[in-house]
C-alpha positions in Angstrom: -4.2 -177.7 -49.7 -4.2 -176.6 -53.3 -3.3 -179.1 -56.1 -2.6 -178.4 -59.7 -2.5 -181.4 -62.0 0.2 -181.1 -64.7 0.8 -183.2 -67.8 4.2 -182.7 -69.3 4.5 -182.2 -73.1 6.4 -184.8 -75.0 9.6 -184.1 -77.0 7.8 -183.9 -80.4 5.1 -181.4 -79.2 7.8 -179.4 -77.4 9.5 -178.5 -80.8 6.5 -176.4 -81.9 5.7 -174.7 -78.6 5.8 -170.9 -78.3 7.0 -169.0 -75.2 3.6 -169.1 -73.5 3.2 -172.8 -74.1 6.7 -173.6 -72.9 6.0 -171.7 -69.6 2.6 -173.4 -69.2 4.1 -176.8 -69.8 7.3 -176.8 -67.8 7.5 -173.8 -65.4 6.2 -174.2 -61.8 5.3 -171.0 -60.0 3.3 -169.6 -57.0 5.1 -171.7 -54.4 4.8 -169.7 -51.1 1.4 -168.4 -50.1 0.5 -167.4 -46.6 -0.8 -170.3 -44.4 -1.2 -172.6 -47.4 0.3 -175.9 -48.8 0.5 -175.9 -52.6 1.4 -178.8 -54.9 1.9 -179.6 -58.5 1.0 -183.2 -59.4 3.0 -184.2 -62.5 2.2 -187.3 -64.6 5.9 -188.2 -65.1 7.1 -190.3 -62.2 3.9 -189.2 -60.4 6.1 -186.4 -59.0 4.6 -183.9 -56.5 6.4 -180.6 -56.2 5.1 -178.1 -53.7 5.6 -175.8 -50.7 4.3 -174.9 -47.2 4.3 -171.4 -45.7 3.1 -171.5 -42.1 2.7 -168.0 -40.8 -0.1 -167.5 -38.3 -0.8 -171.2 -37.8 0.7 -174.6 -38.3 0.0 -176.5 -41.5 -1.1 -180.1 -41.5 0.0 -182.2 -44.5 -3.2 -184.2 -45.3 -3.7 -186.6 -48.2 -5.4 -184.9 -51.2 -8.1 -186.6 -53.1 -5.9 -187.4 -56.0 -3.7 -189.8 -54.0 -6.7 -192.0 -52.8 -4.8 -192.7 -49.6 -5.5 -192.5 -45.9 -2.5 -190.2 -45.3 0.0 -188.5 -47.5 3.0 -190.9 -47.0 1.0 -194.1 -47.0 2.6 -194.9 -50.4 5.0 -192.0 -50.7 8.2 -190.4 -49.5 9.1 -186.7 -49.0 12.1 -184.5 -49.3 11.7 -181.1 -47.5 14.2 -178.1 -47.6 13.8 -174.8 -45.8 14.6 -171.7 -47.8 13.3 -169.2 -45.3 13.5 -168.5 -41.6 13.8 -171.0 -38.8 11.0 -173.6 -38.7 10.0 -177.0 -37.5 8.6 -180.1 -39.2 6.8 -182.4 -36.8 6.7 -186.1 -38.0 4.5 -188.4 -35.9 5.0 -186.1 -32.9 8.8 -185.9 -33.3 10.0 -182.3 -34.0 12.9 -181.5 -36.4 14.2 -177.9 -36.4 15.1 -176.8 -39.9 17.3 -173.8 -40.3 17.9 -172.0 -43.6 19.1 -174.6 -46.2 18.5 -177.6 -43.8 16.6 -180.5 -45.2 14.5 -183.5 -44.0 13.8 -186.9 -45.5 10.4 -188.3 -44.5 9.9 -192.0 -45.3 6.8 -194.0 -46.2 4.4 -194.7 -43.4 4.5 -191.5 -41.3 0.9 -190.5 -40.6 1.1 -187.0 -39.1 3.2 -184.2 -40.6 3.0 -180.6 -39.4 4.8 -177.5 -40.5 5.6 -174.6 -38.1 7.4 -171.3 -38.3 9.4 -170.1 -35.3 8.9 -166.4 -36.1 6.0 -165.1 -38.2 8.0 -162.0 -39.0 10.6 -164.3 -40.7 8.6 -167.4 -41.5 10.0 -170.7 -42.7 9.6 -171.5 -46.4 9.4 -175.3 -46.9 10.0 -176.6 -50.4 8.6 -180.1 -50.8 9.2 -182.9 -53.3 7.5 -186.3 -53.2 7.7 -189.5 -55.1 5.9 -192.9 -54.8 7.8 -195.3 -52.4 7.8 -199.1 -52.2 9.7 -199.4 -48.9 10.2 -197.6 -45.6 13.3 -195.7 -44.7 13.8 -193.7 -41.5 13.0 -190.0 -41.3 16.4 -188.2 -41.3 17.5 -184.6 -40.6 20.0 -183.2 -43.1 21.9 -180.2 -41.7 24.0 -177.9 -43.8 27.0 -178.2 -41.4 27.0 -182.0 -41.8 26.9 -182.0 -45.6 30.0 -183.0 -47.6 30.5 -180.0 -50.0 31.6 -180.7 -53.6 33.5 -177.7 -55.2 33.3 -177.5 -58.9 33.9 -175.0 -61.8 36.1 -172.0 -62.1 36.0 -168.2 -62.2 37.4 -168.3 -65.8 34.3 -170.4 -66.9 31.9 -168.2 -64.7 30.6 -171.4 -63.0 32.5 -171.7 -59.7 30.0 -173.4 -57.3 29.5 -175.7 -54.4 27.2 -178.7 -54.4 25.6 -180.0 -51.2 24.2 -183.5 -51.5 21.6 -184.6 -48.9 19.5 -187.5 -50.1 21.4 -189.8 -52.5 23.2 -193.1 -52.7 25.9 -192.9 -50.0 24.0 -190.3 -48.0 20.5 -190.3 -46.7 18.7 -193.5 -47.9 15.4 -193.3 -49.9 13.5 -195.3 -52.4 13.9 -193.1 -55.5 14.2 -189.6 -54.2 17.5 -187.5 -54.6 17.8 -184.0 -53.2 20.5 -181.4 -52.7 21.3 -177.9 -53.6 23.9 -175.8 -55.4 25.3 -172.4 -54.6 27.1 -170.2 -57.1 29.8 -167.9 -55.8 29.6 -164.1 -56.4 30.5 -163.2 -60.0 29.6 -166.7 -61.3 26.4 -167.3 -63.2 26.5 -170.6 -65.1 25.1 -173.8 -63.7 25.5 -177.3 -65.2 27.5 -176.2 -68.2 28.4 -178.2 -70.2 24.9 -179.7 -69.6 23.7 -183.2 -69.2 20.4 -185.2 -69.1 19.2 -188.2 -67.1 17.6 -190.9 -69.3 16.7 -192.9 -66.2 15.4 -190.0 -64.1 13.4 -186.8 -64.2 14.7 -183.7 -62.4 13.3 -180.5 -60.9 15.3 -177.3 -60.5 14.0 -174.8 -57.9 15.8 -171.5 -58.1 16.1 -169.3 -55.0 18.3 -166.6 -53.3 17.9 -164.3 -56.3 17.0 -160.6 -56.0 13.7 -159.3 -57.4 15.3 -157.5 -60.3 17.4 -160.5 -61.5 16.4 -163.4 -63.8 17.7 -166.8 -64.8 17.7 -168.1 -68.4 17.1 -171.8 -68.0 18.1 -174.0 -71.0 16.1 -177.1 -71.8 15.2 -179.5 -74.6 17.1 -181.9 -76.7 20.7 -180.9 -77.3 20.1 -180.2 -80.9 16.7 -178.5 -80.4 17.2 -176.2 -77.3 14.8 -173.6 -75.9 15.0 -171.3 -72.8 12.6 -170.2 -70.1 13.2 -166.9 -68.3 12.7 -167.5 -64.6 12.6 -165.5 -61.4 13.3 -166.1 -57.7 11.4 -169.1 -56.1 10.3 -170.6 -59.4 11.0 -174.2 -60.5 11.3 -176.0 -63.8 10.5 -179.7 -64.6 13.0 -181.5 -66.7 12.0 -184.8 -68.4 14.6 -187.5 -69.1 15.0 -186.4 -72.7 15.8 -182.7 -71.8 19.1 -181.1 -70.9 19.1 -178.7 -67.9 21.4 -175.8 -67.5 21.2 -172.1 -67.0 22.7 -168.7 -66.5 21.6 -165.7 -64.4 22.1 -162.0 -64.4 23.6 -162.5 -60.9 24.7 -165.5 -58.8 22.0 -167.6 -57.2 21.2 -171.0 -55.6 19.0 -173.9 -56.7 17.6 -177.0 -55.2 17.9 -180.1 -57.5 15.6 -183.1 -56.9 15.3 -186.3 -58.9 13.3 -189.5 -59.1 13.4 -192.5 -61.3 15.4 -195.7 -61.8 18.3 -195.3 -59.4 19.9 -193.2 -56.7 23.4 -192.9 -58.3 24.1 -189.1 -58.4 26.7 -189.6 -61.1 24.3 -191.4 -63.5 24.0 -188.8 -66.3 24.4 -188.4 -70.0 27.0 -185.7 -70.6 26.6 -183.3 -73.5 29.5 -181.6 -75.3 29.0 -177.8 -75.5 30.1 -177.8 -79.1 27.2 -180.1 -80.1 24.4 -177.9 -78.7 22.2 -176.1 -81.1 
């Protein structure tokens, strides 16, 4: 396992950062490496954002030194989503098959977690998010076919999209973790516009399903002091509570959204009027 410790810049420091500094501060890259588990440990909310790419062998999720715990979920919960080929996550000897865009919630107290790919020629790509947990909730499989899709946006506004909610209040139970994903329809490129921010939560966007030659312009910062970060496929961006999050791509795409903080209410957000953005 590889761990990179990240300390997020505050909103005052952010105002004077150049492009290189913004990318170093908020962009998360290098997710999927052959037969490796990789994590970013972020000081805000003690968030852990990472990935597992089992190819020639299964990968065992052990507790890294920074957690000072006997096993990974001794004091944590996990959200896992597969953005690759068919794979299996084994939790305390019980196997859960995750197809493309399926997810899994793993609660506090599960000692043995293994990642497997069904076909090394089309390996599973497990995106992983973790937050501290104070209570135990059951491990639960979230299948795409069982999700209740939310259709938003319009072709006229270039933001026609479908939102799939997995872990949230009213869905899979957790301590503080929310997880789902959004897919934009062909010809639509804007996400979360007009934008919002979450005073009571931090959020991570993981962009995927984007061709090599395409990019996404992710908008961030305070609404009157915005910046952008140019992103490519299978990269993520960390959004503090003081920052908006929105974006537009050179083609349609998908993204996983994950949150952690004060509550599990998906609708708890501070809406921003487009006309006030600077």
